[in-house]
Biopython code that builds the backbone (N, CA, C, O; Angstrom):
import numpy as np
from Bio.PDB.StructureBuilder import StructureBuilder

atoms = [
    (1, "MET", "N", (12.421, 21.381, 9.688)),
    (1, "MET", "CA", (13.169, 20.178, 10.018)),
    (1, "MET", "C", (12.285, 19.207, 10.797)),
    (1, "MET", "O", (11.541, 19.610, 11.691)),
    (2, "GLU", "N", (12.376, 17.927, 10.448)),
    (2, "GLU", "CA", (11.550, 16.914, 11.101)),
    (2, "GLU", "C", (12.040, 16.650, 12.517)),
    (2, "GLU", "O", (13.241, 16.551, 12.767)),
    (3, "ASN", "N", (11.084, 16.535, 13.441)),
    (3, "ASN", "CA", (11.507, 16.168, 14.783)),
    (3, "ASN", "C", (11.562, 14.644, 14.890)),
    (3, "ASN", "O", (11.173, 13.933, 13.963)),
    (4, "SER", "N", (12.035, 14.166, 15.998)),
    (4, "SER", "CA", (12.251, 12.732, 16.185)),
    (4, "SER", "C", (10.953, 11.922, 16.041)),
    (4, "SER", "O", (10.943, 10.867, 15.407)),
    (5, "ALA", "N", (9.873, 12.417, 16.627)),
    (5, "ALA", "CA", (8.589, 11.706, 16.537)),
    (5, "ALA", "C", (8.091, 11.632, 15.098)),
    (5, "ALA", "O", (7.570, 10.603, 14.669)),
    (6, "ASP", "N", (8.255, 12.731, 14.352)),
    (6, "ASP", "CA", (7.846, 12.732, 12.940)),
    (6, "ASP", "C", (8.679, 11.734, 12.141)),
    (6, "ASP", "O", (8.154, 11.043, 11.268)),
    (7, "ASN", "N", (9.963, 11.658, 12.434)),
    (7, "ASN", "CA", (10.843, 10.730, 11.737)),
    (7, "ASN", "C", (10.423, 9.286, 12.024)),
    (7, "ASN", "O", (10.405, 8.455, 11.116)),
    (8, "VAL", "N", (10.091, 8.990, 13.258)),
    (8, "VAL", "CA", (9.640, 7.643, 13.619)),
    (8, "VAL", "C", (8.354, 7.311, 12.873)),
    (8, "VAL", "O", (8.223, 6.219, 12.320)),
    (9, "ARG", "N", (7.411, 8.235, 12.854)),
    (9, "ARG", "CA", (6.151, 8.008, 12.125)),
    (9, "ARG", "C", (6.417, 7.744, 10.649)),
    (9, "ARG", "O", (5.834, 6.838, 10.054)),
    (10, "SER", "N", (7.303, 8.544, 10.066)),
    (10, "SER", "CA", (7.636, 8.403, 8.653)),
    (10, "SER", "C", (8.233, 7.021, 8.378)),
    (10, "SER", "O", (7.847, 6.367, 7.410)),
    (11, "GLN", "N", (9.147, 6.581, 9.197)),
    (11, "GLN", "CA", (9.771, 5.266, 9.010)),
    (11, "GLN", "C", (8.760, 4.139, 9.184)),
    (11, "GLN", "O", (8.802, 3.148, 8.454)),
    (12, "MET", "N", (7.860, 4.283, 10.140)),
    (12, "MET", "CA", (6.834, 3.250, 10.348)),
    (12, "MET", "C", (5.891, 3.179, 9.146)),
    (12, "MET", "O", (5.514, 2.092, 8.708)),
    (13, "ARG", "N", (5.516, 4.342, 8.617)),
    (13, "ARG", "CA", (4.648, 4.367, 7.435)),
    (13, "ARG", "C", (5.311, 3.670, 6.259)),
    (13, "ARG", "O", (4.690, 2.853, 5.580)),
    (14, "LYS", "N", (6.571, 3.996, 6.023)),
    (14, "LYS", "CA", (7.296, 3.377, 4.907)),
    (14, "LYS", "C", (7.298, 1.863, 5.044)),
    (14, "LYS", "O", (7.216, 1.142, 4.050)),
    (15, "GLY", "N", (7.393, 1.384, 6.281)),
    (15, "GLY", "CA", (7.447, -0.048, 6.522)),
    (15, "GLY", "C", (6.157, -0.785, 6.218)),
    (15, "GLY", "O", (6.178, -1.998, 6.008)),
    (16, "VAL", "N", (5.045, -0.086, 6.189)),
    (16, "VAL", "CA", (3.759, -0.762, 5.964)),
    (16, "VAL", "C", (3.068, -0.347, 4.662)),
    (16, "VAL", "O", (1.937, -0.761, 4.410)),
    (17, "LEU", "N", (3.725, 0.456, 3.843)),
    (17, "LEU", "CA", (3.072, 0.935, 2.619)),
    (17, "LEU", "C", (2.692, -0.198, 1.666)),
    (17, "LEU", "O", (1.614, -0.165, 1.072)),
    (18, "GLU", "N", (3.557, -1.194, 1.513)),
    (18, "GLU", "CA", (3.223, -2.295, 0.609)),
    (18, "GLU", "C", (1.996, -3.050, 1.116)),
    (18, "GLU", "O", (1.153, -3.480, 0.328)),
    (19, "TYR", "N", (1.906, -3.204, 2.419)),
    (19, "TYR", "CA", (0.737, -3.830, 3.044)),
    (19, "TYR", "C", (-0.514, -2.991, 2.761)),
    (19, "TYR", "O", (-1.563, -3.528, 2.405)),
    (20, "CYS", "N", (-0.391, -1.677, 2.921)),
    (20, "CYS", "CA", (-1.517, -0.775, 2.689)),
    (20, "CYS", "C", (-1.999, -0.831, 1.236)),
    (20, "CYS", "O", (-3.203, -0.818, 0.977)),
    (21, "ILE", "N", (-1.057, -0.892, 0.292)),
    (21, "ILE", "CA", (-1.424, -0.971, -1.124)),
    (21, "ILE", "C", (-2.242, -2.230, -1.386)),
    (21, "ILE", "O", (-3.262, -2.176, -2.073)),
    (22, "LEU", "N", (-1.801, -3.361, -0.842)),
    (22, "LEU", "CA", (-2.558, -4.603, -1.036)),
    (22, "LEU", "C", (-3.938, -4.507, -0.387)),
    (22, "LEU", "O", (-4.917, -5.007, -0.942)),
    (23, "CYS", "N", (-4.027, -3.872, 0.778)),
    (23, "CYS", "CA", (-5.330, -3.683, 1.439)),
    (23, "CYS", "C", (-6.291, -2.908, 0.538)),
    (23, "CYS", "O", (-7.456, -3.278, 0.395)),
    (24, "ILE", "N", (-5.795, -1.842, -0.061)),
    (24, "ILE", "CA", (-6.630, -1.012, -0.940)),
    (24, "ILE", "C", (-7.083, -1.812, -2.156)),
    (24, "ILE", "O", (-8.261, -1.794, -2.516)),
    (25, "LEU", "N", (-6.141, -2.515, -2.789)),
    (25, "LEU", "CA", (-6.469, -3.240, -4.019)),
    (25, "LEU", "C", (-7.271, -4.512, -3.762)),
    (25, "LEU", "O", (-7.867, -5.061, -4.690)),
    (26, "ALA", "N", (-7.296, -4.982, -2.535)),
    (26, "ALA", "CA", (-8.140, -6.137, -2.208)),
    (26, "ALA", "C", (-9.612, -5.743, -2.246)),
    (26, "ALA", "O", (-10.480, -6.585, -2.477)),
    (27, "LYS", "N", (-9.893, -4.448, -2.018)),
    (27, "LYS", "CA", (-11.281, -3.962, -2.059)),
    (27, "LYS", "C", (-11.759, -3.759, -3.486)),
    (27, "LYS", "O", (-12.894, -4.091, -3.829)),
    (28, "ARG", "N", (-10.860, -3.199, -4.328)),
    (28, "ARG", "CA", (-11.216, -2.956, -5.731)),
    (28, "ARG", "C", (-9.974, -2.530, -6.490)),
    (28, "ARG", "O", (-9.003, -2.061, -5.895)),
    (29, "GLU", "N", (-10.006, -2.695, -7.814)),
    (29, "GLU", "CA", (-8.880, -2.233, -8.613)),
    (29, "GLU", "C", (-8.875, -0.705, -8.617)),
    (29, "GLU", "O", (-9.912, -0.066, -8.443)),
    (30, "ALA", "N", (-7.693, -0.140, -8.817)),
    (30, "ALA", "CA", (-7.583, 1.317, -8.754)),
    (30, "ALA", "C", (-6.350, 1.774, -9.522)),
    (30, "ALA", "O", (-5.398, 1.014, -9.702)),
    (31, "TYR", "N", (-6.379, 3.025, -9.972)),
    (31, "TYR", "CA", (-5.195, 3.599, -10.602)),
    (31, "TYR", "C", (-4.438, 4.399, -9.548)),
    (31, "TYR", "O", (-4.959, 4.668, -8.467)),
    (32, "ALA", "N", (-3.205, 4.774, -9.873)),
    (32, "ALA", "CA", (-2.287, 5.335, -8.881)),
    (32, "ALA", "C", (-2.857, 6.526, -8.119)),
    (32, "ALA", "O", (-2.689, 6.608, -6.902)),
    (33, "SER", "N", (-3.520, 7.442, -8.798)),
    (33, "SER", "CA", (-4.049, 8.635, -8.114)),
    (33, "SER", "C", (-5.071, 8.264, -7.041)),
    (33, "SER", "O", (-5.121, 8.895, -5.985)),
    (34, "VAL", "N", (-5.879, 7.250, -7.309)),
    (34, "VAL", "CA", (-6.880, 6.804, -6.327)),
    (34, "VAL", "C", (-6.177, 6.153, -5.135)),
    (34, "VAL", "O", (-6.568, 6.366, -3.987)),
    (35, "ILE", "N", (-5.142, 5.362, -5.411)),
    (35, "ILE", "CA", (-4.386, 4.732, -4.325)),
    (35, "ILE", "C", (-3.780, 5.810, -3.433)),
    (35, "ILE", "O", (-3.841, 5.713, -2.208)),
    (36, "ILE", "N", (-3.195, 6.836, -4.045)),
    (36, "ILE", "CA", (-2.607, 7.940, -3.274)),
    (36, "ILE", "C", (-3.678, 8.649, -2.445)),
    (36, "ILE", "O", (-3.444, 8.958, -1.276)),
    (37, "GLU", "N", (-4.848, 8.910, -3.033)),
    (37, "GLU", "CA", (-5.938, 9.572, -2.293)),
    (37, "GLU", "C", (-6.349, 8.751, -1.080)),
    (37, "GLU", "O", (-6.548, 9.300, 0.004)),
    (38, "GLU", "N", (-6.479, 7.427, -1.257)),
    (38, "GLU", "CA", (-6.879, 6.568, -0.129)),
    (38, "GLU", "C", (-5.812, 6.559, 0.958)),
    (38, "GLU", "O", (-6.132, 6.602, 2.146)),
    (39, "LEU", "N", (-4.546, 6.505, 0.555)),
    (39, "LEU", "CA", (-3.465, 6.535, 1.535)),
    (39, "LEU", "C", (-3.463, 7.861, 2.291)),
    (39, "LEU", "O", (-3.304, 7.882, 3.512)),
    (40, "LYS", "N", (-3.639, 8.959, 1.572)),
    (40, "LYS", "CA", (-3.673, 10.275, 2.225)),
    (40, "LYS", "C", (-4.872, 10.391, 3.168)),
    (40, "LYS", "O", (-4.761, 10.963, 4.253)),
    (41, "ALA", "N", (-6.012, 9.849, 2.751)),
    (41, "ALA", "CA", (-7.211, 9.898, 3.606)),
    (41, "ALA", "C", (-6.991, 9.141, 4.919)),
    (41, "ALA", "O", (-7.611, 9.450, 5.936)),
    (42, "ALA", "N", (-6.109, 8.155, 4.880)),
    (42, "ALA", "CA", (-5.796, 7.371, 6.080)),
    (42, "ALA", "C", (-4.561, 7.917, 6.803)),
    (42, "ALA", "O", (-3.998, 7.254, 7.675)),
    (43, "ASN", "N", (-4.147, 9.134, 6.432)),
    (43, "ASN", "CA", (-2.955, 9.772, 7.007)),
    (43, "ASN", "C", (-1.673, 9.001, 6.734)),
    (43, "ASN", "O", (-0.711, 9.096, 7.495)),
    (44, "MET", "N", (-1.661, 8.241, 5.651)),
    (44, "MET", "CA", (-0.452, 7.541, 5.204)),
    (44, "MET", "C", (0.105, 8.349, 4.036)),
    (44, "MET", "O", (0.020, 7.931, 2.881)),
    (45, "ILE", "N", (0.672, 9.502, 4.347)),
    (45, "ILE", "CA", (1.113, 10.437, 3.322)),
    (45, "ILE", "C", (2.127, 9.761, 2.395)),
    (45, "ILE", "O", (3.111, 9.175, 2.846)),
    (46, "VAL", "N", (1.864, 9.856, 1.108)),
    (46, "VAL", "CA", (2.761, 9.270, 0.120)),
    (46, "VAL", "C", (2.668, 10.086, -1.160)),
    (46, "VAL", "O", (1.624, 10.664, -1.462)),
    (47, "VAL", "N", (3.752, 10.129, -1.902)),
    (47, "VAL", "CA", (3.782, 10.842, -3.176)),
    (47, "VAL", "C", (4.004, 9.823, -4.291)),
    (47, "VAL", "O", (4.404, 8.686, -4.044)),
    (48, "GLU", "N", (3.738, 10.256, -5.520)),
    (48, "GLU", "CA", (3.878, 9.340, -6.655)),
    (48, "GLU", "C", (5.271, 8.745, -6.741)),
    (48, "GLU", "O", (5.423, 7.572, -7.084)),
    (49, "GLY", "N", (6.287, 9.535, -6.436)),
    (49, "GLY", "CA", (7.659, 9.050, -6.494)),
    (49, "GLY", "C", (7.937, 7.917, -5.527)),
    (49, "GLY", "O", (8.869, 7.140, -5.731)),
    (50, "THR", "N", (7.140, 7.815, -4.479)),
    (50, "THR", "CA", (7.243, 6.705, -3.525)),
    (50, "THR", "C", (6.373, 5.543, -3.967)),
    (50, "THR", "O", (6.767, 4.383, -3.842)),
    (51, "LEU", "N", (5.194, 5.848, -4.484)),
    (51, "LEU", "CA", (4.225, 4.806, -4.820)),
    (51, "LEU", "C", (4.653, 3.952, -6.012)),
    (51, "LEU", "O", (4.596, 2.725, -5.945)),
    (52, "TYR", "N", (5.080, 4.591, -7.097)),
    (52, "TYR", "CA", (5.354, 3.829, -8.325)),
    (52, "TYR", "C", (6.412, 2.731, -8.156)),
    (52, "TYR", "O", (6.209, 1.624, -8.656)),
    (53, "PRO", "N", (7.536, 2.994, -7.470)),
    (53, "PRO", "CA", (8.490, 1.894, -7.279)),
    (53, "PRO", "C", (7.893, 0.719, -6.494)),
    (53, "PRO", "O", (8.218, -0.438, -6.758)),
    (54, "LEU", "N", (7.021, 1.025, -5.532)),
    (54, "LEU", "CA", (6.367, -0.054, -4.768)),
    (54, "LEU", "C", (5.426, -0.855, -5.664)),
    (54, "LEU", "O", (5.399, -2.084, -5.594)),
    (55, "LEU", "N", (4.656, -0.166, -6.505)),
    (55, "LEU", "CA", (3.749, -0.855, -7.425)),
    (55, "LEU", "C", (4.531, -1.742, -8.397)),
    (55, "LEU", "O", (4.129, -2.871, -8.678)),
    (56, "ILE", "N", (5.645, -1.224, -8.904)),
    (56, "ILE", "CA", (6.471, -2.003, -9.827)),
    (56, "ILE", "C", (7.033, -3.235, -9.128)),
    (56, "ILE", "O", (7.012, -4.332, -9.686)),
    (57, "ARG", "N", (7.536, -3.056, -7.906)),
    (57, "ARG", "CA", (8.083, -4.192, -7.163)),
    (57, "ARG", "C", (7.010, -5.244, -6.910)),
    (57, "ARG", "O", (7.251, -6.438, -7.091)),
    (58, "GLN", "N", (5.824, -4.802, -6.492)),
    (58, "GLN", "CA", (4.744, -5.753, -6.224)),
    (58, "GLN", "C", (4.289, -6.450, -7.507)),
    (58, "GLN", "O", (3.939, -7.630, -7.476)),
    (59, "LYS", "N", (4.290, -5.740, -8.623)),
    (59, "LYS", "CA", (3.939, -6.355, -9.902)),
    (59, "LYS", "C", (4.977, -7.407, -10.274)),
    (59, "LYS", "O", (4.631, -8.513, -10.688)),
    (60, "ASN", "N", (6.260, -7.053, -10.123)),
    (60, "ASN", "CA", (7.332, -7.991, -10.455)),
    (60, "ASN", "C", (7.328, -9.227, -9.554)),
    (60, "ASN", "O", (7.806, -10.289, -9.952)),
    (61, "GLN", "N", (6.791, -9.087, -8.349)),
    (61, "GLN", "CA", (6.684, -10.224, -7.426)),
    (61, "GLN", "C", (5.431, -11.053, -7.700)),
    (61, "GLN", "O", (5.216, -12.089, -7.071)),
    (62, "GLY", "N", (4.607, -10.593, -8.642)),
    (62, "GLY", "CA", (3.389, -11.326, -8.980)),
    (62, "GLY", "C", (2.224, -11.048, -8.046)),
    (62, "GLY", "O", (1.227, -11.770, -8.063)),
    (63, "LEU", "N", (2.343, -9.995, -7.221)),
    (63, "LEU", "CA", (1.287, -9.665, -6.264)),
    (63, "LEU", "C", (0.201, -8.808, -6.899)),
    (63, "LEU", "O", (-0.944, -8.798, -6.447)),
    (64, "LEU", "N", (0.574, -8.089, -7.953)),
    (64, "LEU", "CA", (-0.342, -7.201, -8.663)),
    (64, "LEU", "C", (-0.243, -7.452, -10.155)),
    (64, "LEU", "O", (0.747, -7.984, -10.658)),
    (65, "THR", "N", (-1.285, -7.059, -10.837)),
    (65, "THR", "CA", (-1.259, -6.977, -12.289)),
    (65, "THR", "C", (-1.925, -5.656, -12.637)),
    (65, "THR", "O", (-2.408, -4.955, -11.748)),
    (66, "TYR", "N", (-1.959, -5.313, -13.890)),
    (66, "TYR", "CA", (-2.632, -4.075, -14.271)),
    (66, "TYR", "C", (-3.229, -4.212, -15.658)),
    (66, "TYR", "O", (-2.883, -5.104, -16.432)),
    (67, "ARG", "N", (-4.137, -3.293, -15.938)),
    (67, "ARG", "CA", (-4.749, -3.211, -17.267)),
    (67, "ARG", "C", (-4.889, -1.729, -17.600)),
    (67, "ARG", "O", (-4.997, -0.888, -16.708)),
    (68, "TRP", "N", (-4.885, -1.426, -18.877)),
    (68, "TRP", "CA", (-5.068, -0.054, -19.340)),
    (68, "TRP", "C", (-6.537, 0.182, -19.661)),
    (68, "TRP", "O", (-7.208, -0.686, -20.220)),
    (69, "GLU", "N", (-7.029, 1.359, -19.303)),
    (69, "GLU", "CA", (-8.397, 1.733, -19.634)),
    (69, "GLU", "C", (-8.395, 3.156, -20.167)),
    (69, "GLU", "O", (-7.757, 4.044, -19.600)),
    (70, "GLU", "N", (-9.112, 3.362, -21.256)),
    (70, "GLU", "CA", (-9.237, 4.709, -21.812)),
    (70, "GLU", "C", (-9.926, 5.614, -20.799)),
    (70, "GLU", "O", (-10.791, 5.173, -20.042)),
    (71, "SER", "N", (-9.538, 6.866, -20.793)),
    (71, "SER", "CA", (-10.114, 7.842, -19.880)),
    (71, "SER", "C", (-10.767, 8.962, -20.681)),
    (71, "SER", "O", (-10.259, 9.366, -21.727)),
    (72, "THR", "N", (-11.894, 9.457, -20.183)),
    (72, "THR", "CA", (-12.536, 10.606, -20.824)),
    (72, "THR", "C", (-11.812, 11.898, -20.454)),
    (72, "THR", "O", (-12.021, 12.935, -21.083)),
    (73, "GLN", "N", (-10.960, 11.829, -19.429)),
    (73, "GLN", "CA", (-10.240, 13.016, -18.950)),
    (73, "GLN", "C", (-8.738, 12.816, -19.087)),
    (73, "GLN", "O", (-8.037, 12.710, -18.081)),
    (74, "GLY", "N", (-8.237, 12.763, -20.310)),
    (74, "GLY", "CA", (-6.797, 12.654, -20.509)),
    (74, "GLY", "C", (-6.368, 11.305, -21.047)),
    (74, "GLY", "O", (-7.146, 10.597, -21.687)),
    (75, "PRO", "N", (-5.116, 10.959, -20.777)),
    (75, "PRO", "CA", (-4.558, 9.714, -21.337)),
    (75, "PRO", "C", (-5.162, 8.471, -20.679)),
    (75, "PRO", "O", (-5.833, 8.574, -19.652)),
    (76, "PRO", "N", (-4.921, 7.292, -21.273)),
    (76, "PRO", "CA", (-5.420, 6.051, -20.667)),
    (76, "PRO", "C", (-4.857, 5.894, -19.246)),
    (76, "PRO", "O", (-3.778, 6.396, -18.929)),
    (77, "ARG", "N", (-5.611, 5.189, -18.410)),
    (77, "ARG", "CA", (-5.188, 4.973, -17.020)),
    (77, "ARG", "C", (-4.795, 3.520, -16.816)),
    (77, "ARG", "O", (-5.393, 2.605, -17.382)),
    (78, "LYS", "N", (-3.770, 3.334, -15.992)),
    (78, "LYS", "CA", (-3.319, 1.998, -15.637)),
    (78, "LYS", "C", (-4.009, 1.608, -14.329)),
    (78, "LYS", "O", (-3.728, 2.175, -13.273)),
    (79, "TYR", "N", (-4.914, 0.633, -14.414)),
    (79, "TYR", "CA", (-5.620, 0.145, -13.238)),
    (79, "TYR", "C", (-4.893, -1.061, -12.672)),
    (79, "TYR", "O", (-4.655, -2.043, -13.376)),
    (80, "TYR", "N", (-4.539, -0.981, -11.389)),
    (80, "TYR", "CA", (-3.849, -2.075, -10.710)),
    (80, "TYR", "C", (-4.867, -2.994, -10.050)),
    (80, "TYR", "O", (-5.878, -2.542, -9.511)),
    (81, "CYS", "N", (-4.580, -4.305, -10.103)),
    (81, "CYS", "CA", (-5.458, -5.327, -9.530)),
    (81, "CYS", "C", (-4.606, -6.289, -8.711)),
    (81, "CYS", "O", (-3.481, -6.608, -9.096)),
    (82, "ILE", "N", (-5.131, -6.744, -7.598)),
    (82, "ILE", "CA", (-4.427, -7.730, -6.786)),
    (82, "ILE", "C", (-4.595, -9.104, -7.430)),
    (82, "ILE", "O", (-5.654, -9.409, -7.979)),
    (83, "THR", "N", (-3.564, -9.926, -7.366)),
    (83, "THR", "CA", (-3.609, -11.286, -7.912)),
    (83, "THR", "C", (-3.918, -12.280, -6.791)),
    (83, "THR", "O", (-3.979, -11.900, -5.621)),
    (84, "ASP", "N", (-4.110, -13.539, -7.145)),
    (84, "ASP", "CA", (-4.307, -14.566, -6.117)),
    (84, "ASP", "C", (-3.081, -14.642, -5.206)),
    (84, "ASP", "O", (-3.209, -14.792, -3.991)),
    (85, "LYS", "N", (-1.901, -14.537, -5.800)),
    (85, "LYS", "CA", (-0.669, -14.532, -5.008)),
    (85, "LYS", "C", (-0.654, -13.320, -4.070)),
    (85, "LYS", "O", (-0.214, -13.417, -2.924)),
    (86, "GLY", "N", (-1.138, -12.182, -4.569)),
    (86, "GLY", "CA", (-1.220, -10.981, -3.745)),
    (86, "GLY", "C", (-2.191, -11.152, -2.587)),
    (86, "GLY", "O", (-1.926, -10.687, -1.479)),
    (87, "ARG", "N", (-3.314, -11.815, -2.837)),
    (87, "ARG", "CA", (-4.285, -12.071, -1.756)),
    (87, "ARG", "C", (-3.682, -13.000, -0.698)),
    (87, "ARG", "O", (-3.910, -12.824, 0.499)),
    (88, "SER", "N", (-2.922, -13.974, -1.149)),
    (88, "SER", "CA", (-2.253, -14.874, -0.219)),
    (88, "SER", "C", (-1.223, -14.107, 0.619)),
    (88, "SER", "O", (-1.123, -14.301, 1.830)),
    (89, "GLN", "N", (-0.466, -13.240, -0.045)),
    (89, "GLN", "CA", (0.517, -12.409, 0.655)),
    (89, "GLN", "C", (-0.181, -11.478, 1.645)),
    (89, "GLN", "O", (0.300, -11.285, 2.762)),
    (90, "LEU", "N", (-1.302, -10.908, 1.244)),
    (90, "LEU", "CA", (-2.064, -10.021, 2.128)),
    (90, "LEU", "C", (-2.521, -10.774, 3.370)),
    (90, "LEU", "O", (-2.457, -10.240, 4.477)),
    (91, "SER", "N", (-2.978, -12.001, 3.197)),
    (91, "SER", "CA", (-3.403, -12.813, 4.337)),
    (91, "SER", "C", (-2.235, -13.049, 5.297)),
    (91, "SER", "O", (-2.400, -12.970, 6.515)),
    (92, "GLU", "N", (-1.059, -13.338, 4.743)),
    (92, "GLU", "CA", (0.137, -13.525, 5.579)),
    (92, "GLU", "C", (0.495, -12.219, 6.295)),
    (92, "GLU", "O", (0.881, -12.229, 7.464)),
    (93, "MET", "N", (0.364, -11.100, 5.582)),
    (93, "MET", "CA", (0.660, -9.804, 6.193)),
    (93, "MET", "C", (-0.344, -9.482, 7.297)),
    (93, "MET", "O", (0.029, -8.930, 8.333)),
    (94, "ASP", "N", (-1.620, -9.824, 7.081)),
    (94, "ASP", "CA", (-2.639, -9.627, 8.122)),
    (94, "ASP", "C", (-2.235, -10.364, 9.399)),
    (94, "ASP", "O", (-2.307, -9.812, 10.497)),
    (95, "ASN", "N", (-1.809, -11.617, 9.237)),
    (95, "ASN", "CA", (-1.401, -12.415, 10.392)),
    (95, "ASN", "C", (-0.174, -11.825, 11.068)),
    (95, "ASN", "O", (-0.124, -11.731, 12.295)),
    (96, "ALA", "N", (0.824, -11.425, 10.268)),
    (96, "ALA", "CA", (2.047, -10.847, 10.822)),
    (96, "ALA", "C", (1.745, -9.537, 11.550)),
    (96, "ALA", "O", (2.314, -9.261, 12.607)),
    (97, "TRP", "N", (0.851, -8.735, 10.981)),
    (97, "TRP", "CA", (0.476, -7.466, 11.617)),
    (97, "TRP", "C", (-0.187, -7.722, 12.964)),
    (97, "TRP", "O", (0.131, -7.060, 13.953)),
    (98, "GLN", "N", (-1.105, -8.679, 13.004)),
    (98, "GLN", "CA", (-1.798, -8.975, 14.257)),
    (98, "GLN", "C", (-0.820, -9.498, 15.305)),
    (98, "GLN", "O", (-0.921, -9.147, 16.480)),
    (99, "GLU", "N", (0.122, -10.333, 14.883)),
    (99, "GLU", "CA", (1.142, -10.838, 15.812)),
    (99, "GLU", "C", (1.954, -9.678, 16.384)),
    (99, "GLU", "O", (2.254, -9.661, 17.578)),
    (100, "MET", "N", (2.314, -8.704, 15.534)),
    (100, "MET", "CA", (3.096, -7.562, 15.987)),
    (100, "MET", "C", (2.288, -6.705, 16.971)),
    (100, "MET", "O", (2.802, -6.289, 18.009)),
    (101, "VAL", "N", (1.028, -6.448, 16.636)),
    (101, "VAL", "CA", (0.169, -5.662, 17.533)),
    (101, "VAL", "C", (0.033, -6.368, 18.878)),
    (101, "VAL", "O", (0.111, -5.726, 19.925)),
    (102, "ASP", "N", (-0.169, -7.681, 18.857)),
    (102, "ASP", "CA", (-0.299, -8.455, 20.101)),
    (102, "ASP", "C", (0.993, -8.401, 20.914)),
    (102, "ASP", "O", (0.959, -8.244, 22.134)),
    (103, "ALA", "N", (2.141, -8.533, 20.228)),
    (103, "ALA", "CA", (3.424, -8.503, 20.927)),
    (103, "ALA", "C", (3.654, -7.148, 21.596)),
    (103, "ALA", "O", (4.100, -7.084, 22.741)),
    (104, "ILE", "N", (3.351, -6.078, 20.882)),
    (104, "ILE", "CA", (3.536, -4.741, 21.455)),
    (104, "ILE", "C", (2.589, -4.538, 22.631)),
    (104, "ILE", "O", (2.969, -3.940, 23.639)),
    (105, "ALA", "N", (1.364, -5.030, 22.509)),
    (105, "ALA", "CA", (0.399, -4.915, 23.622)),
    (105, "ALA", "C", (0.930, -5.620, 24.861)),
    (105, "ALA", "O", (0.778, -5.110, 25.971)),
    (106, "LYS", "N", (1.554, -6.789, 24.689)),
    (106, "LYS", "CA", (2.126, -7.513, 25.829)),
    (106, "LYS", "C", (3.265, -6.723, 26.454)),
    (106, "LYS", "O", (3.409, -6.693, 27.676)),
    (107, "LEU", "N", (4.072, -6.085, 25.618)),
    (107, "LEU", "CA", (5.210, -5.321, 26.139)),
    (107, "LEU", "C", (4.748, -4.103, 26.930)),
    (107, "LEU", "O", (5.450, -3.648, 27.833)),
    (108, "LYS", "N", (3.589, -3.580, 26.603)),
    (108, "LYS", "CA", (3.113, -2.356, 27.265)),
    (108, "LYS", "C", (2.379, -2.650, 28.571)),
    (108, "LYS", "O", (2.062, -1.724, 29.318)),
    (109, "LEU", "N", (2.105, -3.913, 28.858)),
    (109, "LEU", "CA", (1.389, -4.263, 30.105)),
    (109, "LEU", "C", (2.220, -3.997, 31.325)),
    (109, "LEU", "O", (1.767, -4.236, 32.444)),
]
sb = StructureBuilder()
sb.init_structure("model")
sb.init_model(0)
sb.init_chain("A")
sb.init_seg("    ")
for serial, (resi, resn, name, xyz) in enumerate(atoms, 1):
    if name == "N":
        sb.init_residue(resn, " ", resi, " ")
    sb.init_atom(name, np.array(xyz, "f"), 0.0, 1.0, " ", f" {name:<3s}", serial, name[0])
structure = sb.get_structure()
């Protein structure tokens, strides 16, 4: 059973996952498994069942696009790419994140 601190961490992670996805794709295009690996490496635990709805929502908002590429190891892979609109959204999220960090820092003084 999750304790209170774990639940808070989980809720905070969920709140920033879309931001994290844009951060990853701003560096380079990637397919879902790579996005999950990067999130896990950053201790942002996520499973495919959580990731795919976020990718679909971001695609429908025009923040991402994708292309299919043949794979030597199995079926073709869907590579996600950030769009210009996505980069603009990421910039706004960067600013909002910094404002939040600054506000919390002031509250802790």
